[in-house]
C-alpha positions as CSV (number, residue, x, y, z in Angstrom):
1,M,124.4,-124.5,69.9
2,V,122.8,-121.3,71.3
3,E,122.8,-119.8,67.9
4,M,121.1,-122.9,66.5
5,C,118.4,-122.7,69.1
6,F,117.7,-119.0,68.3
7,E,117.5,-119.9,64.6
8,L,115.1,-122.8,65.2
9,E,112.9,-120.5,67.4
10,A,112.9,-117.8,64.7
11,N,112.0,-120.3,62.1
12,E,109.1,-121.6,64.2
13,K,107.8,-118.1,64.8
14,A,108.0,-117.4,61.1
15,R,106.1,-120.6,60.4
16,L,103.3,-119.6,62.8
17,A,103.0,-116.0,61.7
18,M,100.7,-114.7,59.0
19,K,99.7,-111.5,57.2
20,A,96.4,-109.8,58.0
21,V,94.7,-106.5,57.6
22,R,93.4,-105.2,60.9
23,F,92.3,-102.1,62.7
24,H,93.3,-101.4,66.3
25,E,90.9,-98.5,66.7
26,Y,87.7,-97.3,65.1
27,G,88.0,-94.7,62.4
28,G,88.4,-94.0,58.7
29,P,90.2,-96.2,56.2
30,D,93.6,-95.0,57.5
31,V,93.2,-97.1,60.6
32,L,93.6,-100.3,58.6
33,R,97.0,-101.9,58.8
34,Y,98.6,-104.7,56.7
35,E,100.7,-106.4,59.3
36,D,102.0,-109.6,60.8
37,T,100.1,-111.5,63.4
38,D,99.9,-115.1,64.8
39,Q,98.2,-117.9,63.1
40,P,95.0,-118.8,64.9
41,V,94.4,-122.2,66.5
42,P,91.0,-123.9,66.0
43,G,88.9,-124.8,69.1
44,A,86.2,-127.3,69.4
45,G,83.7,-127.2,66.5
46,Q,86.0,-124.9,64.6
47,V,88.1,-125.1,61.4
48,R,91.2,-123.2,60.4
49,V,90.9,-122.2,56.7
50,R,93.8,-121.1,54.5
51,V,92.2,-118.1,52.8
52,A,92.1,-117.9,49.1
53,A,90.0,-114.7,49.1
54,T,87.5,-112.6,51.0
55,T,85.5,-109.6,49.8
56,F,84.7,-106.0,50.6
57,N,81.2,-105.4,51.9
58,G,79.7,-102.1,53.0
59,I,79.2,-103.6,56.5
60,D,83.0,-103.9,56.8
61,A,83.3,-100.1,56.5
62,N,80.5,-99.5,59.0
63,I,82.1,-101.9,61.6
64,R,85.5,-100.3,61.0
65,G,84.0,-96.8,61.5
66,G,82.5,-97.8,64.8
67,N,78.9,-97.4,63.6
68,M,77.8,-101.0,64.4
69,R,79.1,-101.4,67.9
70,G,75.6,-102.2,69.1
71,P,74.7,-105.2,66.9
72,F,78.3,-106.2,66.2
73,P,80.6,-105.6,69.2
74,V,84.0,-106.7,67.8
75,T,87.2,-107.1,69.8
76,L,90.1,-104.9,68.8
77,P,92.3,-105.4,66.9
78,H,89.7,-106.6,64.4
79,T,90.2,-108.3,61.0
80,P,87.4,-107.5,58.5
81,G,86.1,-109.8,55.8
82,I,82.8,-111.7,56.3
83,D,83.1,-113.9,53.2
84,V,85.6,-116.6,52.9
85,A,86.8,-119.0,50.2
86,G,89.7,-121.2,50.9
87,T,91.1,-124.6,51.9
88,V,90.6,-126.5,55.2
89,D,94.0,-126.4,57.0
90,A,93.2,-127.8,60.5
91,L,90.3,-129.1,62.4
92,G,89.3,-128.5,66.0
93,D,87.8,-131.2,68.3
94,G,84.5,-132.6,67.3
95,V,84.5,-131.5,63.7
96,G,83.1,-134.1,61.3
97,G,82.3,-134.0,57.6
98,L,85.4,-132.0,56.7
99,A,89.0,-132.9,56.1
100,A,92.3,-131.0,55.5
101,G,92.5,-129.9,51.9
102,D,88.7,-129.5,51.4
103,R,87.8,-126.4,49.3
104,V,85.1,-124.5,51.1
105,V,83.1,-121.3,51.2
106,G,81.3,-119.6,54.0
107,F,79.6,-116.5,55.5
108,L,81.4,-115.7,58.7
109,P,79.8,-114.3,62.0
110,M,80.0,-110.5,61.6
111,A,81.3,-109.9,65.1
112,E,84.1,-112.4,64.9
113,T,87.5,-112.2,63.3
114,G,87.2,-111.9,59.6
115,A,89.0,-113.4,56.6
116,A,91.2,-110.6,55.5
117,A,94.2,-112.7,56.5
118,E,96.1,-115.7,55.4
119,Y,94.3,-117.9,57.8
120,V,90.9,-117.6,59.6
121,I,89.0,-119.6,62.2
122,V,85.5,-120.5,61.1
123,P,82.6,-122.3,62.8
124,A,82.4,-125.6,61.0
125,E,78.7,-125.4,60.6
126,V,78.8,-122.3,58.3
127,L,81.0,-124.0,55.7
128,T,80.0,-125.8,52.5
129,A,81.9,-127.2,49.6
130,A,83.1,-124.5,47.1
131,P,82.0,-124.5,43.5
132,T,84.1,-126.7,41.2
133,T,83.5,-124.7,38.1
134,V,85.1,-121.3,39.1
135,P,88.5,-120.4,40.6
136,L,88.4,-120.9,44.4
137,A,89.2,-117.2,45.0
138,D,86.3,-116.1,42.9
139,A,83.9,-118.2,45.0
140,A,84.4,-115.6,47.9
141,A,82.0,-113.3,46.0
142,L,79.1,-115.7,46.6
143,P,78.2,-116.2,50.3
144,S,77.0,-113.0,52.0
145,V,75.4,-111.3,48.9
146,G,74.1,-114.6,47.5
147,L,72.4,-115.5,50.7
148,T,71.0,-112.0,51.1
149,A,69.3,-112.3,47.6
150,W,68.1,-115.8,48.3
151,Q,66.6,-115.1,51.7
152,A,65.0,-111.9,50.5
153,L,63.3,-113.4,47.5
154,F,62.3,-116.9,48.8
155,E,62.2,-116.9,52.6
156,H,60.6,-113.5,53.0
157,A,58.9,-112.5,49.7
158,H,58.0,-116.1,48.8
159,L,58.6,-115.3,45.1
160,T,57.0,-117.7,42.6
161,A,56.9,-118.2,38.9
162,G,54.7,-115.7,37.0
163,Q,55.1,-112.9,39.6
164,R,56.5,-109.5,39.0
165,V,59.4,-108.2,41.1
166,L,61.0,-104.8,41.3
167,I,64.6,-104.8,42.5
168,N,65.5,-101.3,43.5
169,G,69.3,-100.7,43.5
170,A,70.2,-103.8,41.5
171,G,73.6,-102.6,40.4
172,G,75.5,-103.9,43.4
173,G,76.6,-107.3,44.4
174,V,73.3,-108.5,45.9
175,G,71.3,-107.1,42.9
176,G,73.1,-109.2,40.4
177,Y,72.3,-112.4,42.2
178,A,68.7,-111.3,42.9
179,V,68.1,-110.6,39.3
180,Q,69.5,-114.0,38.3
181,L,67.6,-115.9,41.0
182,A,64.3,-114.2,40.3
183,K,64.6,-114.9,36.6
184,D,65.5,-118.5,37.2
185,A,62.3,-118.8,39.4
186,G,60.2,-117.6,36.5
187,A,59.5,-114.1,37.6
188,Y,59.3,-110.9,35.5
189,V,62.1,-108.7,36.7
190,I,62.2,-104.9,36.7
191,A,65.5,-103.5,38.0
192,T,66.8,-100.1,38.8
193,A,70.4,-99.2,38.4
194,G,72.7,-96.3,37.6
195,P,74.7,-95.9,34.4
196,R,77.6,-97.9,35.7
197,G,75.5,-100.9,36.6
198,S,72.8,-101.0,34.0
199,E,74.6,-103.2,31.5
200,R,75.5,-105.7,34.2
201,V,71.9,-105.8,35.4
202,A,70.6,-106.4,31.9
203,A,73.2,-109.1,31.3
204,A,72.0,-110.8,34.5
205,G,68.6,-111.2,32.9
206,A,66.4,-108.3,33.9
207,D,63.4,-107.9,31.7
208,R,63.5,-104.2,32.1
209,V,66.2,-101.8,33.5
210,I,65.3,-98.4,34.7
211,D,68.1,-95.8,35.1
212,H,67.4,-94.3,38.4
213,T,69.4,-91.2,37.6
214,S,67.1,-90.2,34.7
215,A,63.7,-91.6,35.7
216,D,61.5,-91.8,38.7
217,V,60.8,-95.4,39.4
218,T,57.4,-94.6,41.0
219,T,56.1,-93.2,37.7
220,A,58.2,-95.5,35.4
221,V,56.5,-98.6,36.8
222,T,52.9,-98.5,35.6
223,E,51.7,-102.0,36.4
224,P,51.6,-103.3,40.0
225,V,54.4,-105.7,41.2
226,D,54.0,-108.5,43.6
227,V,57.4,-107.9,45.3
228,V,59.7,-105.0,45.9
229,L,63.2,-105.8,47.0
230,N,64.9,-102.6,48.1
231,L,68.7,-102.7,48.1
232,A,69.3,-98.9,47.8
233,P,70.0,-96.5,50.7
234,V,67.1,-94.2,49.6
235,E,65.3,-91.6,51.8
236,P,62.5,-93.0,53.9
237,T,59.9,-91.0,51.8
238,R,61.2,-92.6,48.6
239,L,61.1,-96.0,50.2
240,G,57.6,-95.5,51.4
241,A,56.6,-94.5,47.8
242,L,57.6,-97.9,46.6
243,V,54.7,-99.4,48.6
244,G,52.3,-97.8,46.2
245,L,53.7,-99.9,43.4
246,I,52.8,-103.2,45.1
247,R,49.6,-105.1,44.5
248,D,47.3,-105.8,47.4
249,G,48.7,-108.6,49.5
250,G,52.3,-108.1,48.2
251,T,55.6,-107.7,50.0
252,L,58.4,-105.2,50.3
253,V,61.7,-106.5,51.6
254,N,64.2,-103.9,52.7
255,T,67.9,-104.6,53.2
256,T,68.8,-101.1,54.4
257,V,67.7,-101.9,57.9
258,W,68.6,-98.6,59.5
259,M,65.1,-97.4,58.4
260,P,62.0,-99.5,59.0
261,A,60.4,-101.3,56.1
262,P,57.1,-99.5,55.2
263,A,53.9,-101.4,54.8
264,D,50.2,-100.8,54.0
265,E,48.0,-102.8,56.4
266,A,44.8,-101.7,54.7
267,R,45.8,-103.4,51.5
268,G,47.7,-106.3,53.1
269,V,51.1,-105.2,51.9
270,T,53.8,-106.4,54.2
271,G,57.1,-104.7,55.0
272,I,60.0,-106.8,56.1
273,N,63.5,-105.8,57.2
274,L,66.0,-108.4,56.2
275,F,68.8,-109.4,58.5
276,V,70.8,-111.9,56.5
277,R,72.1,-114.9,58.3
278,S,74.6,-117.6,57.6
279,D,73.0,-120.8,56.3
280,A,75.3,-123.6,54.9
281,R,72.3,-125.5,53.4
282,E,71.2,-122.5,51.4
283,L,74.7,-121.7,50.4
284,A,75.1,-125.2,49.1
285,E,72.0,-124.6,47.0
286,L,73.6,-121.5,45.5
287,V,76.9,-123.4,44.9
288,A,74.9,-126.1,43.1
289,R,73.4,-123.5,40.8
290,V,76.8,-122.1,40.0
291,D,78.1,-125.5,39.1
292,A,75.0,-126.2,37.0
293,G,75.4,-123.0,35.1
294,R,72.2,-121.4,36.5
295,L,74.0,-118.8,38.5
296,T,76.9,-116.7,37.4
297,I,79.5,-115.2,39.9
298,D,80.2,-111.7,38.6
299,I,83.2,-109.9,39.9
300,A,83.9,-106.2,39.3
301,E,87.4,-106.1,40.5
302,R,90.1,-108.4,42.2
303,V,92.7,-106.8,44.5
304,P,95.4,-108.3,46.6
305,L,95.1,-108.3,50.4
306,A,97.7,-105.6,50.9
307,E,95.5,-103.2,48.9
308,L,92.4,-103.7,51.1
309,P,92.9,-100.3,52.9
310,D,92.8,-98.6,49.5
311,V,89.5,-100.4,48.7
312,H,88.0,-99.0,51.9
313,A,89.3,-95.5,51.0
314,R,87.8,-95.8,47.5
315,A,84.5,-97.0,48.9
316,A,84.4,-94.0,51.2
317,A,85.0,-91.7,48.2
318,G,82.3,-93.5,46.2
319,A,84.9,-94.6,43.7
320,L,84.4,-98.4,43.7
321,P,83.1,-100.1,40.6
322,S,79.5,-101.4,40.5
323,G,79.5,-105.0,41.6
324,K,81.5,-107.2,43.9
325,V,85.2,-106.6,44.8
326,T,87.1,-109.7,45.9
327,V,90.3,-109.6,48.0
328,T,92.8,-112.3,46.9
329,V,94.9,-113.6,49.7
330,T,96.7,-116.7,48.4
331,A,97.1,-118.0,44.8
């Protein structure tokens, strides 16, 4: 009888355990551990999601390294992964509009526990229905970078048909979506990328691609643009030089927020630093465009959860492929 009780207790613990990648102290990629932990329990207004996939983002490495303790004070041990695609597993009190089994995507709060785990707790209000035309795990590559591109182009730059936009550093995950969204809006798109990303940027629909390793964008762009979207960690002087490419009254939106966005008040050129936020309504619009064939989810590499520490190590060495890396958790 005693042995049976121990066996039942062990089975119950196994049922409530899960795998996760976490770090218990700040540091390099070697602080990440693939380990067992307890399944979380949703509270009021929360949903537990069985994770299909998350992604690697540069912000994950900065948080892990302890460089973002001011804006994002995480609790240790911390699980990274700000994107999630998965299936609703359990609902907390007061959650409406969702049911167990729903396929969802979301952009998680950056200071909270992330989705590099088999299960994650998510505020219900950040979730929206996942695309139906792509594998659920691939949908994880949409939320944070898609929302960054959308908010930069339409909330801050107010891009409209017929305008000219320069997307500086378009070879990454945000750049691919920005090119597609700008083209779909009827803009003329000039994009800069390195040799590894140029083909992808051209395939996304850019009208002109400038290889930033062989040409100076400030001299290669000879006609004024209405909008500059800077996605590259360039030197402040190089970022400031991009203002000269913008017509009077235009806008520069900068996502590398550790340096202020330059402006030219005399010519009415506005500089905006973008802090992306979670927005389920906007994410639903992006999902609708994916399902309508107007927006393509482009994934550079898919890796299993256990290999996430290696992804961080390769990122630190500058060895990741151009584009988005997804981290598959469940089939």
